[in-house]
C-alpha positions in Angstrom: 40.7 -74.8 71.4 42.4 -71.0 70.8 42.9 -69.5 73.8 41.9 -66.2 72.4 38.3 -67.8 71.9 38.2 -68.4 75.5 39.7 -65.5 76.9 37.9 -63.2 75.2 33.9 -64.4 76.4 33.0 -62.7 79.3 32.2 -64.1 83.0 28.7 -64.9 84.6 29.2 -62.6 87.5 28.2 -64.8 90.2 26.3 -64.0 93.6 25.4 -66.3 96.6 22.1 -66.4 98.4 21.8 -67.4 101.5 18.0 -68.2 102.8 15.7 -69.0 105.2 12.7 -69.8 104.4 9.7 -70.3 107.0 6.3 -71.7 107.0 5.4 -75.2 106.3 8.0 -75.9 104.5 9.6 -79.5 105.8 7.9 -82.8 105.0 6.7 -81.3 101.8 9.7 -81.8 99.5 10.6 -78.5 99.9 14.1 -79.5 100.0 14.1 -81.9 96.5 12.0 -78.9 95.1 14.8 -76.8 95.4 16.9 -78.7 95.2 15.5 -79.6 91.1 15.0 -76.5 90.8 18.4 -75.3 91.6 20.1 -78.0 89.2 17.8 -76.9 86.5 18.6 -73.0 86.6 23.2 -74.3 87.1 23.2 -73.1 90.0 25.4 -75.0 93.2 25.3 -75.3 96.9 23.0 -76.8 99.3 19.3 -77.4 101.6 18.9 -78.2 104.5 15.6 -78.8 107.1 16.6 -76.4 110.5 15.6 -77.5 114.2 13.1 -74.7 114.4 10.8 -76.5 111.2 12.4 -73.3 108.9 14.4 -74.9 105.1 17.9 -73.4 104.8 19.2 -72.6 101.0 22.7 -71.5 100.0 23.2 -71.2 96.8 25.7 -69.8 94.2 25.3 -68.8 90.3 24.2 -66.4 88.2 21.8 -62.8 89.2 19.0 -64.4 87.0 19.1 -67.8 88.2 19.7 -67.1 91.7 16.3 -64.5 91.5 14.2 -67.3 90.0 15.2 -69.7 92.6 14.4 -67.0 95.5 11.2 -66.7 93.2 10.3 -69.9 93.9 11.4 -70.8 97.4 9.0 -68.0 98.1 6.4 -70.5 97.1 7.2 -74.1 97.3 5.7 -77.0 95.9 1.9 -78.0 96.5 1.9 -78.5 100.2 4.3 -75.6 101.3 3.1 -73.0 102.8 5.6 -70.2 102.7 5.4 -67.5 105.5 8.6 -65.2 105.3 11.9 -65.7 103.8 14.9 -64.7 104.7 17.5 -63.2 102.1 20.7 -62.3 103.0 23.2 -62.0 100.1 26.8 -62.8 100.2 30.1 -63.1 98.0 30.3 -66.3 95.9 33.2 -68.2 96.9 33.1 -71.5 94.7 33.2 -74.2 96.6 30.3 -76.0 95.5 30.5 -78.4 92.0 26.6 -79.6 92.6 23.0 -79.0 94.7 23.0 -81.4 97.5 21.0 -82.1 99.8 22.2 -81.9 103.8 21.3 -83.7 106.7 22.9 -81.8 109.3 20.7 -79.1 111.4 
């Protein structure tokens, strides 16, 4: 591969969203659905259940994909009832290689 070709390709603008999803979001495959959607969108990060009954999501990727995931988290999978999504825009760190489920609360 020619280095000049690689050097001229535009870099995707990376962002990070940290979300707390409140409502009936545990026990309805919310985390698995978020993982599947995020992976399909090419995002990296993690999701986990929290002791207060909410679901926490940390995702990194391009702006459009993150907005799509944010919209999905506002609805959730069938059986979920999302009352509120708190979203914190953070600086992407690039620390993740995939999107995975975490079990620690």
